[in-house]
MDTraj code that builds the backbone (N, CA, C; nanometers):
import mdtraj as md
import numpy as np

residues = "MET LEU SER TYR PHE TRP ILE GLY VAL GLY SER ALA VAL GLY GLY MET GLY ARG TYR TRP CYS THR ASN VAL VAL ALA ARG HIS PHE GLY GLU TYR LEU PRO TRP GLY THR ILE VAL VAL ASN VAL SER GLY SER LEU LEU ILE GLY ILE LEU ALA ALA LEU VAL THR ALA ASP GLY ARG PRO LEU ILE SER GLU ASP ALA ARG ALA LEU LEU MET ILE GLY LEU CYS GLY GLY TYR THR THR PHE SER SER PHE SER LEU GLN THR LEU ASN LEU ALA ARG SER GLY GLU TRP PHE TRP ALA SER ALA ASN ILE VAL LEU SER VAL LEU PHE CYS LEU VAL ALA VAL TRP LEU GLY TYR LEU GLY ALA SER ALA LEU SER ARG".split()
xyz = np.array([
    [0.0819, -0.1195, 0.0000],
    [0.0000, 0.0000, 0.0000],
    [0.0860, 0.1256, 0.0000],
    [0.2027, 0.1192, 0.0638],
    [0.2914, 0.2347, 0.0686],
    [0.3397, 0.2730, -0.0711],
    [0.3521, 0.1758, -0.1595],
    [0.3946, 0.2053, -0.2970],
    [0.2994, 0.3033, -0.3645],
    [0.1694, 0.2895, -0.3400],
    [0.0718, 0.3809, -0.3992],
    [0.0961, 0.5247, -0.3529],
    [0.1326, 0.5397, -0.2280],
    [0.1650, 0.6727, -0.1759],
    [0.2836, 0.7317, -0.2513],
    [0.3911, 0.6533, -0.2670],
    [0.5102, 0.7028, -0.3355],
    [0.4822, 0.7319, -0.4820],
    [0.4006, 0.6504, -0.5457],
    [0.3626, 0.6764, -0.6852],
    [0.2859, 0.8072, -0.6948],
    [0.1954, 0.8312, -0.6016],
    [0.1188, 0.9560, -0.6006],
    [0.2070, 1.0778, -0.5807],
    [0.3007, 1.0685, -0.4873],
    [0.3937, 1.1795, -0.4634],
    [0.4765, 1.2057, -0.5894],
    [0.5317, 1.0997, -0.6473],
    [0.6119, 1.1148, -0.7681],
    [0.5327, 1.1719, -0.8839],
    [0.4085, 1.1276, -0.8983],
    [0.3229, 1.1783, -1.0060],
    [0.2955, 1.3270, -0.9904],
    [0.2703, 1.3686, -0.8683],
    [0.2439, 1.5110, -0.8432],
    [0.3670, 1.5950, -0.8758],
    [0.4826, 1.5524, -0.8289],
    [0.6065, 1.6262, -0.8556],
    [0.6379, 1.6242, -1.0055],
    [0.6205, 1.5094, -1.0688],
    [0.6449, 1.4988, -1.2124],
    [0.5528, 1.5883, -1.2934],
    [0.4262, 1.5934, -1.2571],
    [0.3318, 1.6797, -1.3277],
    [0.3661, 1.8270, -1.3131],
    [0.4076, 1.8665, -1.1941],
    [0.4486, 2.0061, -1.1740],
    [0.5752, 2.0364, -1.2530],
    [0.6678, 1.9406, -1.2563],
    [0.7902, 1.9586, -1.3342],
    [0.7612, 1.9701, -1.4830],
    [0.6678, 1.8891, -1.5313],
    [0.6283, 1.8956, -1.6720],
    [0.5702, 2.0322, -1.7055],
    [0.4824, 2.0828, -1.6208],
    [0.4199, 2.2129, -1.6442],
    [0.5247, 2.3239, -1.6483],
    [0.6169, 2.3217, -1.5532],
    [0.7214, 2.4232, -1.5463],
    [0.8112, 2.4159, -1.6699],
    [0.8615, 2.2970, -1.7016],
    [0.9550, 2.2804, -1.8131],
    [0.8902, 2.3182, -1.9464],
    [0.7681, 2.2745, -1.9678],
    [0.6982, 2.3045, -2.0924],
    [0.6829, 2.4552, -2.1103],
    [0.6478, 2.5252, -2.0034],
    [0.6306, 2.6704, -2.0121],
    [0.7627, 2.7424, -2.0364],
    [0.8686, 2.6998, -1.9706],
    [1.0001, 2.7627, -1.9907],
    [1.0446, 2.7467, -2.1358],
    [1.0345, 2.6268, -2.1870],
    [1.0774, 2.6007, -2.3246],
    [0.9888, 2.6771, -2.4234],
    [0.8591, 2.6805, -2.4019],
    [0.7675, 2.7519, -2.4915],
    [0.7999, 2.9018, -2.4952],
    [0.8339, 2.9591, -2.3800],
    [0.8694, 3.1020, -2.3763],
    [0.9964, 3.1295, -2.4572],
    [1.0890, 3.0353, -2.4567],
    [1.2159, 3.0575, -2.5261],
    [1.2121, 3.0222, -2.6745],
    [1.1345, 2.9222, -2.7122],
    [1.1380, 2.8724, -2.8494],
    [1.0056, 2.8846, -2.9240],
    [0.9025, 2.9335, -2.8585],
    [0.7728, 2.9452, -2.9238],
    [0.6927, 2.8168, -2.9121],
    [0.5705, 2.8238, -2.9652],
    [0.4783, 2.7117, -2.9486],
    [0.4294, 2.6520, -3.0799],
    [0.4866, 2.6950, -3.1931],
    [0.4371, 2.6412, -3.3186],
    [0.4610, 2.4914, -3.3266],
    [0.5824, 2.4481, -3.2989],
    [0.6112, 2.3067, -3.2784],
    [0.6222, 2.2895, -3.1281],
    [0.5569, 2.1915, -3.0707],
    [0.5562, 2.1784, -2.9236],
    [0.6906, 2.1339, -2.8667],
    [0.7888, 2.2247, -2.8720],
    [0.9227, 2.1944, -2.8224],
    [0.9234, 2.1575, -2.6750],
    [0.8359, 2.2204, -2.5960],
    [0.8305, 2.1889, -2.4531],
    [0.7983, 2.0428, -2.4294],
    [0.7025, 1.9902, -2.5033],
    [0.6655, 1.8497, -2.4901],
    [0.7801, 1.7598, -2.5350],
    [0.8479, 1.7982, -2.6433],
    [0.9615, 1.7198, -2.6904],
    [1.0711, 1.7169, -2.5846],
    [1.1029, 1.8326, -2.5267],
    [1.2073, 1.8401, -2.4234],
    [1.1686, 1.7555, -2.3022],
    [1.0443, 1.7625, -2.2600],
    [0.9982, 1.6838, -2.1459],
    [1.0096, 1.5350, -2.1754],
    [0.9637, 1.4918, -2.2918],
    [0.9686, 1.3493, -2.3238],
    [1.1118, 1.2989, -2.3379],
    [1.2009, 1.3799, -2.3949],
    [1.3405, 1.3385, -2.4093],
    [1.4078, 1.3319, -2.2727],
    [1.3911, 1.4353, -2.1908],
    [1.4560, 1.4340, -2.0592],
    [1.3959, 1.3252, -1.9701],
    [1.2655, 1.3013, -1.9804],
    [1.2036, 1.1922, -1.9056],
    [1.2532, 1.0567, -1.9517],
    [1.2750, 1.0417, -2.0813],
    [1.3292, 0.9166, -2.1342],
    [1.4721, 0.8957, -2.0873],
    [1.5506, 1.0026, -2.0828],
    [1.6870, 0.9930, -2.0310],
    [1.6849, 0.9482, -1.8848],
    [1.5988, 1.0094, -1.8052],
    [1.5902, 0.9753, -1.6635],
    [1.5454, 0.8310, -1.6426],
    [1.4442, 0.7869, -1.7152],
    [1.3971, 0.6501, -1.6939],
    [1.4999, 0.5486, -1.7441],
    [1.5802, 0.5854, -1.8439],
    [1.6893, 0.4983, -1.8870],
    [1.7941, 0.4827, -1.7786],
    [1.8284, 0.5931, -1.7140],
    [1.9243, 0.5894, -1.6031],
    [1.8693, 0.5025, -1.4905],
    [1.7443, 0.5256, -1.4540],
    [1.6835, 0.4498, -1.3447],
    [1.6708, 0.3017, -1.3784],
    [1.6385, 0.2702, -1.5038],
    [1.6264, 0.1299, -1.5447],
    [1.7594, 0.0585, -1.5293],
    [1.8681, 0.1270, -1.5599],
    [1.9998, 0.0663, -1.5442],
    [2.0317, 0.0437, -1.3966],
    [1.9902, 0.1347, -1.3124],
    [2.0165, 0.1193, -1.1699],
    [1.9324, 0.0089, -1.1077],
    [1.8163, -0.0135, -1.1617],
    [1.7280, -0.1159, -1.1088],
    [1.7694, -0.2540, -1.1577],
    [1.8224, -0.2647, -1.2782],
    [1.8450, -0.3959, -1.3371],
    [1.9919, -0.4288, -1.3618],
    [2.0839, -0.3479, -1.3161],
    [2.2262, -0.3753, -1.3409],
    [2.2637, -0.5110, -1.2820],
    [2.3137, -0.5993, -1.3642],
    [2.3553, -0.7342, -1.3232],
    [2.2449, -0.8125, -1.2529],
    [2.1198, -0.7769, -1.2795],
    [2.0085, -0.8481, -1.2187],
    [1.9814, -0.8116, -1.0738],
    [2.0593, -0.7233, -1.0174],
    [2.0390, -0.6833, -0.8782],
    [1.9812, -0.5422, -0.8734],
    [1.8734, -0.5223, -0.8045],
    [1.8209, -0.3859, -0.7936],
    [1.9127, -0.3000, -0.7058],
    [1.9489, -0.1835, -0.7574],
    [2.0356, -0.0933, -0.6826],
    [1.9569, 0.0141, -0.6082],
    [1.8256, 0.0176, -0.6325],
    [1.7382, 0.1068, -0.5559],
    [1.6210, 0.0240, -0.5043],
    [1.5631, 0.0678, -0.3964],
    [1.4539, -0.0076, -0.3339],
    [1.3281, -0.0057, -0.4201],
    [1.2359, -0.0948, -0.3901],
    [1.1076, -0.0984, -0.4613],
    [1.0302, 0.0316, -0.4417],
    [1.0356, 0.0875, -0.3212],
    [0.9676, 0.2151, -0.2977],
    [1.0302, 0.3267, -0.3799],
    [1.1643, 0.3289, -0.3887],
    [1.2318, 0.4301, -0.4704],
    [1.1970, 0.4108, -0.6173],
    [1.1896, 0.2869, -0.6603],
    [1.1504, 0.2574, -0.7989],
    [1.0095, 0.3083, -0.8259],
    [0.9172, 0.2806, -0.7359],
    [0.7787, 0.3269, -0.7529],
    [0.7729, 0.4790, -0.7585],
    [0.8436, 0.5439, -0.6664],
    [0.8454, 0.6904, -0.6620],
    [0.9017, 0.7486, -0.7908],
    [1.0172, 0.7002, -0.8341],
    [1.0897, 0.7625, -0.9443],
    [1.0441, 0.7167, -1.0832],
    [1.0371, 0.5855, -1.1037],
    [1.0074, 0.5367, -1.2381],
    [0.8593, 0.5433, -1.2720],
    [0.7766, 0.4998, -1.1813],
    [0.6333, 0.4966, -1.2097],
    [0.5707, 0.6332, -1.1829],
    [0.5997, 0.6890, -1.0654],
    [0.5394, 0.8164, -1.0282],
    [0.5988, 0.9358, -1.1002],
    [0.7257, 0.9653, -1.0720],
    [0.7889, 1.0854, -1.1268],
    [0.7932, 1.0836, -1.2789],
    [0.8482, 0.9773, -1.3371],
    [0.8579, 0.9717, -1.4830],
    [0.7199, 0.9638, -1.5485],
    [0.6295, 0.8901, -1.4861],
    [0.4937, 0.8808, -1.5402],
    [0.4195, 1.0128, -1.5350],
    [0.4385, 1.0886, -1.4269],
    [0.3747, 1.2197, -1.4163],
    [0.4426, 1.3251, -1.5006],
    [0.5710, 1.3065, -1.5262],
    [0.6500, 1.4068, -1.5974],
    [0.6389, 1.3951, -1.7489],
    [0.6492, 1.2745, -1.8025],
    [0.6446, 1.2600, -1.9475],
    [0.5030, 1.2781, -1.9978],
    [0.4898, 1.3092, -2.1249],
    [0.3627, 1.3620, -2.1737],
    [0.3173, 1.3010, -2.3052],
    [0.3198, 1.1704, -2.3160],
    [0.2795, 1.1165, -2.4445],
    [0.1318, 1.1396, -2.4750],
    [0.0498, 1.1574, -2.3751],
    [-0.0896, 1.1926, -2.4049],
    [-0.0947, 1.3337, -2.4636],
    [-0.0174, 1.4256, -2.4098],
    [-0.0099, 1.5611, -2.4661],
    [0.0499, 1.5567, -2.6065],
    [0.1557, 1.4794, -2.6231],
    [0.2195, 1.4626, -2.7543],
    [0.1162, 1.4155, -2.8570],
    [0.0369, 1.3171, -2.8211],
    [-0.0614, 1.2620, -2.9148],
    [-0.1656, 1.3657, -2.9532],
    [-0.2164, 1.4394, -2.8550],
    [-0.3175, 1.5409, -2.8830],
    [-0.2591, 1.6546, -2.9666],
    [-0.1385, 1.6985, -2.9349],
    [-0.0765, 1.8061, -3.0122],
    [-0.0506, 1.7626, -3.1558],
    [-0.0098, 1.6391, -3.1753],
    [0.0130, 1.5876, -3.3099],
    [-0.1190, 1.5803, -3.3864],
    [-0.2235, 1.5336, -3.3210],
    [-0.3555, 1.5291, -3.3838],
    [-0.4015, 1.6691, -3.4225],
    [-0.3827, 1.7661, -3.3341],
    [-0.4246, 1.9037, -3.3640],
    [-0.3469, 1.9622, -3.4819],
    [-0.2170, 1.9334, -3.4895],
    [-0.1391, 1.9791, -3.6048],
    [-0.1917, 1.9153, -3.7334],
    [-0.2194, 1.7855, -3.7297],
    [-0.2708, 1.7159, -3.8474],
    [-0.4089, 1.7684, -3.8871],
    [-0.4956, 1.7900, -3.7903],
    [-0.6302, 1.8406, -3.8188],
    [-0.6269, 1.9815, -3.8761],
    [-0.5197, 2.0556, -3.8422],
    [-0.5027, 2.1917, -3.8962],
    [-0.4371, 2.1897, -4.0332],
    [-0.4087, 2.0717, -4.0844],
    [-0.3451, 2.0595, -4.2147],
    [-0.1948, 2.0790, -4.2107],
    [-0.1380, 2.0839, -4.0929],
    [0.0062, 2.1037, -4.0751],
    [0.0764, 1.9681, -4.0731],
    [0.0711, 1.8980, -4.1859],
    [0.1239, 1.7624, -4.1932],
    [0.2751, 1.7576, -4.1749],
    [0.3456, 1.8580, -4.2254],
    [0.4903, 1.8599, -4.2060],
    [0.5234, 1.8678, -4.0578],
    [0.4578, 1.9601, -3.9853],
    [0.4880, 1.9778, -3.8430],
    [0.4393, 1.8597, -3.7601],
    [0.3272, 1.7995, -3.7979],
    [0.2803, 1.6801, -3.7279],
    [0.3805, 1.5661, -3.7452],
    [0.4291, 1.5488, -3.8664],
    [0.5292, 1.4447, -3.8930],
    [0.6601, 1.4745, -3.8209],
    [0.7030, 1.6014, -3.8226],
    [0.8263, 1.6398, -3.7529],
    [0.8136, 1.6117, -3.6035],
    [0.6974, 1.6401, -3.5463],
    [0.6753, 1.6152, -3.4040],
    [0.6870, 1.4656, -3.3730],
    [0.6314, 1.3816, -3.4566],
    [0.6385, 1.2360, -3.4358],
    [0.7831, 1.1877, -3.4464],
    [0.8489, 1.2226, -3.5547],
    [0.9850, 1.1738, -3.5795],
    [1.0816, 1.2237, -3.4728],
    [1.0783, 1.3548, -3.4439],
    [1.1713, 1.4105, -3.3454],
    [1.1462, 1.3531, -3.2062],
    [1.0211, 1.3421, -3.1672],
    [0.9904, 1.2906, -3.0339],
    [1.0364, 1.1460, -3.0183],
    [1.0013, 1.0618, -3.1128],
    [1.0368, 0.9206, -3.1021],
    [1.1884, 0.9024, -3.1111],
    [1.2513, 0.9651, -3.2075],
    [1.3955, 0.9503, -3.2249],
    [1.4723, 1.0013, -3.1029],
    [1.4431, 1.1243, -3.0595],
    [1.5152, 1.1820, -2.9463],
    [1.4913, 1.1024, -2.8180],
    [1.3693, 1.0547, -2.7966],
    [1.3405, 0.9784, -2.6739],
    [1.4119, 0.8436, -2.6746],
    [1.4161, 0.7775, -2.7884],
    [1.4882, 0.6500, -2.7951],
    [1.6370, 0.6702, -2.7713],
    [1.6941, 0.7748, -2.8294],
    [1.8360, 0.8030, -2.8070],
    [1.8593, 0.8383, -2.6599],
    [1.7699, 0.9177, -2.6012],
    [1.7862, 0.9578, -2.4615],
    [1.7778, 0.8391, -2.3665],
    [1.6821, 0.7495, -2.3865],
    [1.6710, 0.6346, -2.2967],
    [1.7937, 0.5444, -2.3119],
    [1.8443, 0.5298, -2.4337],
    [1.9638, 0.4498, -2.4575],
    [2.0860, 0.5127, -2.3901],
    [2.1043, 0.6450, -2.4059],
    [2.2171, 0.7133, -2.3428],
    [2.2083, 0.7069, -2.1905],
    [2.0888, 0.7242, -2.1367],
    [2.0712, 0.7145, -1.9915],
    [2.1060, 0.5760, -1.9403],
    [2.0623, 0.4759, -2.0111],
    [2.0902, 0.3383, -1.9703],
    [2.2399, 0.3094, -1.9787],
    [2.3036, 0.3491, -2.0899],
    [2.4476, 0.3266, -2.1046],
    [2.5275, 0.3996, -1.9970],
    [2.4920, 0.5258, -1.9738],
    [2.5647, 0.6039, -1.8748],
    [2.5534, 0.5480, -1.7340],
    [2.4322, 0.5135, -1.6952],
    [2.4134, 0.4588, -1.5611],
    [2.4755, 0.3202, -1.5481],
    [2.4701, 0.2412, -1.6541],
    [2.5336, 0.1091, -1.6505],
    [2.6839, 0.1223, -1.6325],
    [2.7447, 0.2179, -1.7010],
    [2.8883, 0.2394, -1.6874],
    [2.9247, 0.2853, -1.5460],
    [2.8432, 0.3696, -1.4883],
    [2.8701, 0.4201, -1.3526],
    [2.8496, 0.3135, -1.2467],
    [2.7622, 0.2169, -1.2718],
    [2.7314, 0.1180, -1.1688],
    [2.8259, -0.0028, -1.1714],
    [2.9229, -0.0025, -1.2590],
    [3.0179, -0.1158, -1.2659],
    [3.1255, -0.1024, -1.1622],
])
top = md.Topology()
chain = top.add_chain()
for i, resn in enumerate(residues, 1):
    res = top.add_residue(resn, chain, resSeq=i)
    for name in ("N", "CA", "C"):
        top.add_atom(name, md.element.get_by_symbol(name[0]), res)
traj = md.Trajectory(xyz[None], top)
């Protein structure tokens, strides 16, 4: 039952972090392409890659189950925004902005996959 508490705390903090980061990026780069969402998803993917390496390095968990629930399920789940990404992509497509909708899909998926891979590699190297 305590895990649910930690997931809730992490989700709340992650959601607030997402709101803050998205607004900061939008103020600096504009909102035509949802750069804030891309930055959030990439940084969240990097973080969950790091955490995944710490949890599964050599088959031994390096963080507790409660820490895993707080960070991976709660924080990363509350912070990353694939539901926002999907809606923003749909809105771009419905507006006839097919180039920007496609760019949003390609950049988000590519950058997030690279970020999760880099996070995993980096944390794996540090945990040896």
